[in-house]
C-alpha positions as CSV (number, residue, x, y, z in Angstrom):
1,M,-15.0,-9.2,-2.8
2,I,-13.2,-6.8,-0.5
3,R,-15.3,-5.7,2.5
4,F,-14.5,-2.7,4.6
5,A,-15.9,-1.0,7.6
6,V,-13.7,2.0,8.2
7,V,-14.1,4.9,10.6
8,F,-11.4,7.5,10.6
9,S,-11.6,10.2,13.3
10,A,-9.1,12.7,11.9
11,L,-9.3,16.1,13.5
12,L,-7.0,18.5,11.7
13,A,-8.8,21.8,12.6
14,S,-8.1,23.1,16.1
15,A,-11.6,24.5,16.3
16,A,-13.2,21.0,16.2
17,P,-13.8,19.4,19.6
18,A,-11.5,16.4,20.3
19,F,-14.4,14.0,20.6
20,A,-15.8,14.8,17.1
21,V,-15.9,11.8,14.7
22,T,-15.4,11.9,11.0
23,N,-16.7,8.8,9.3
24,W,-14.7,7.4,6.3
25,V,-15.4,4.4,4.1
26,A,-12.4,2.7,2.4
27,D,-12.4,2.7,-1.4
28,E,-12.3,-0.9,-2.8
29,T,-9.5,0.0,-5.1
30,P,-6.6,0.5,-5.1
31,D,-6.6,-0.6,-1.4
32,S,-4.2,-3.4,-0.8
33,I,-2.2,-5.5,1.7
34,T,0.8,-6.8,-0.2
35,W,4.0,-8.7,0.9
36,E,7.3,-9.5,-0.6
37,G,9.6,-12.4,0.3
38,R,12.7,-14.1,-1.1
39,E,13.1,-17.7,-2.2
40,G,16.1,-19.7,-1.0
41,N,18.0,-18.7,-4.2
42,G,17.4,-15.0,-3.5
43,T,14.6,-14.5,-6.1
44,A,12.0,-12.1,-4.9
45,F,8.3,-12.9,-5.0
46,G,5.3,-11.0,-4.0
47,G,1.7,-11.6,-2.9
48,R,-1.5,-9.8,-2.2
49,C,-4.3,-10.3,0.3
50,T,-7.5,-9.2,-1.5
51,A,-10.2,-9.7,1.3
52,F,-9.9,-7.9,4.6
53,V,-12.0,-5.8,6.9
54,A,-10.5,-2.7,8.5
55,D,-12.1,-1.0,11.5
56,I,-10.2,2.2,12.1
57,A,-10.9,5.0,14.6
58,F,-8.1,7.5,14.2
59,D,-7.9,11.0,15.6
60,A,-4.6,12.9,15.0
61,E,-5.5,15.1,18.0
62,A,-6.3,12.2,20.3
63,L,-4.0,9.4,19.5
64,D,-4.6,7.8,22.9
65,A,-8.3,7.3,21.9
66,S,-7.4,5.8,18.5
67,S,-7.6,2.2,17.5
68,V,-7.2,-0.1,14.5
69,T,-8.3,-3.7,13.8
70,V,-7.7,-5.3,10.5
71,A,-9.0,-8.9,9.9
72,I,-7.5,-10.6,6.9
73,D,-9.1,-13.6,5.1
74,M,-6.0,-15.7,4.7
75,M,-7.5,-17.7,1.8
76,S,-7.3,-14.5,-0.2
77,C,-3.6,-14.2,0.3
78,L,-2.1,-15.3,-3.1
79,T,1.0,-14.8,-5.2
80,G,-0.5,-15.4,-8.6
81,E,1.8,-18.3,-9.2
82,K,0.0,-21.6,-9.3
83,Q,2.5,-23.7,-7.4
84,K,2.9,-21.2,-4.6
85,D,-0.8,-20.6,-4.3
86,E,-1.5,-24.3,-3.9
87,Y,0.9,-24.7,-0.9
88,L,0.4,-21.3,0.9
89,P,-3.0,-22.3,2.4
90,A,-1.5,-25.7,3.5
91,E,-0.7,-26.7,7.1
92,G,3.0,-26.0,6.7
93,W,2.5,-22.4,5.6
94,F,-0.7,-20.4,6.5
95,N,-2.7,-23.4,7.7
96,V,-5.9,-21.7,6.6
97,A,-8.0,-24.7,7.7
98,D,-7.2,-24.1,11.3
99,Y,-6.5,-20.3,11.2
100,P,-8.6,-18.7,8.5
101,K,-8.0,-15.1,9.7
102,A,-5.0,-13.0,10.6
103,V,-5.7,-10.0,12.8
104,F,-3.7,-6.8,13.3
105,E,-4.7,-4.7,16.3
106,A,-3.2,-1.4,17.5
107,K,-4.2,1.0,20.3
108,T,-1.0,2.9,20.7
109,F,0.1,5.5,18.2
110,R,2.9,8.1,18.0
111,H,3.2,11.1,15.8
112,E,6.6,11.1,14.2
113,G,6.4,14.5,12.6
114,G,4.6,15.8,9.5
115,N,2.3,13.1,8.1
116,R,4.3,10.3,9.7
117,Y,2.9,8.1,12.5
118,L,3.8,4.8,14.2
119,A,1.3,2.2,15.2
120,E,2.3,-0.2,18.0
121,G,0.2,-3.3,18.0
122,T,0.0,-7.0,17.6
123,L,-0.4,-9.4,14.8
124,T,-2.1,-12.8,15.3
125,L,-1.3,-15.2,12.6
126,R,-1.6,-19.0,12.8
127,G,-2.6,-18.7,16.4
128,E,0.6,-16.8,17.3
129,T,0.4,-13.2,18.6
130,R,3.5,-11.1,18.3
131,P,4.2,-7.3,18.7
132,V,4.4,-5.4,15.5
133,M,5.5,-1.8,14.8
134,L,3.9,-0.3,11.7
135,P,5.2,3.1,10.6
136,F,2.7,4.8,8.3
137,T,1.8,8.0,6.6
138,L,-1.6,9.7,6.7
139,D,-2.6,12.3,4.1
140,I,-6.0,13.9,4.3
141,D,-7.2,16.1,1.4
142,G,-10.7,17.3,1.8
143,G,-12.9,14.2,1.6
144,K,-10.1,11.8,1.0
145,A,-7.7,10.0,3.3
146,H,-4.7,8.0,2.2
147,V,-2.7,5.7,4.4
148,T,0.5,3.8,3.4
149,G,2.7,1.8,5.6
150,E,5.4,-0.9,5.6
151,T,6.9,-3.3,8.2
152,V,9.1,-6.3,8.1
153,L,8.0,-9.6,9.8
154,N,9.8,-12.8,10.5
155,R,7.6,-15.6,9.2
156,L,9.1,-18.0,11.7
157,D,7.8,-16.0,14.6
158,F,4.3,-17.1,13.5
159,G,5.2,-20.7,12.5
160,V,4.8,-19.9,8.8
161,G,7.0,-22.4,7.0
162,A,8.3,-23.9,10.2
163,G,10.1,-27.2,10.7
164,Q,12.2,-28.3,7.7
165,L,10.5,-25.4,5.7
166,A,12.2,-22.9,8.1
167,S,15.5,-23.2,6.3
168,P,16.6,-20.0,4.5
169,E,17.4,-22.4,1.6
170,V,13.6,-22.7,1.2
171,A,12.7,-19.1,1.8
172,A,14.1,-16.1,3.7
173,P,12.5,-15.6,7.1
174,E,12.0,-11.9,6.6
175,V,8.8,-10.8,4.8
176,T,8.1,-7.1,4.0
177,V,4.4,-6.3,4.4
178,R,2.9,-3.1,2.8
179,I,-0.5,-1.4,3.2
180,D,-2.1,1.1,0.9
181,L,-5.6,2.3,1.9
182,T,-7.7,5.1,0.6
183,A,-10.9,6.3,2.3
184,T,-13.7,8.7,1.3
185,K,-15.5,10.8,3.9
186,S,-19.0,9.3,4.2
187,R,-22.1,11.4,3.5
188,G,-23.2,13.4,6.5
189,A,-19.8,13.3,8.2
190,P,-18.7,16.6,9.7
């Protein structure tokens, strides 16, 4: 089951005070964190993380006060292919026994124009913390907010598939990660 605790503080009306908070709750579908990688032979494969908690405080008028934390249950990150899904949780890849969660945290945001933003944060995966830049779009329409974003990570920076599995003949080091979240304004929110 996907669990979410999401707070969006999105002030789009100049008449609203900068400290006002609008509460949003993420819809369970079609919210997703997906990834795409390439096998050593160049064949693309994808996966999806189905269980994560997102705590988001975002104010377009006060980016310096905004923050995001997303905790991903790594056991829920699967490809749908039996063989891959058997080895992904293993020590050589995600090592879920020792590192059951991956966490993305961001406290620095830049407005890139229109509905485009950039989150500067860190990702902690397999006990390794590395900086991550996540460009994203934010669209708010009445009581709905929709966020999409994409970034490219190097799996080797986090020790995913390290050692003899690090060879590009096994899998390319670059992995594209995509987010797609929709939230609904909670009852009683301004």
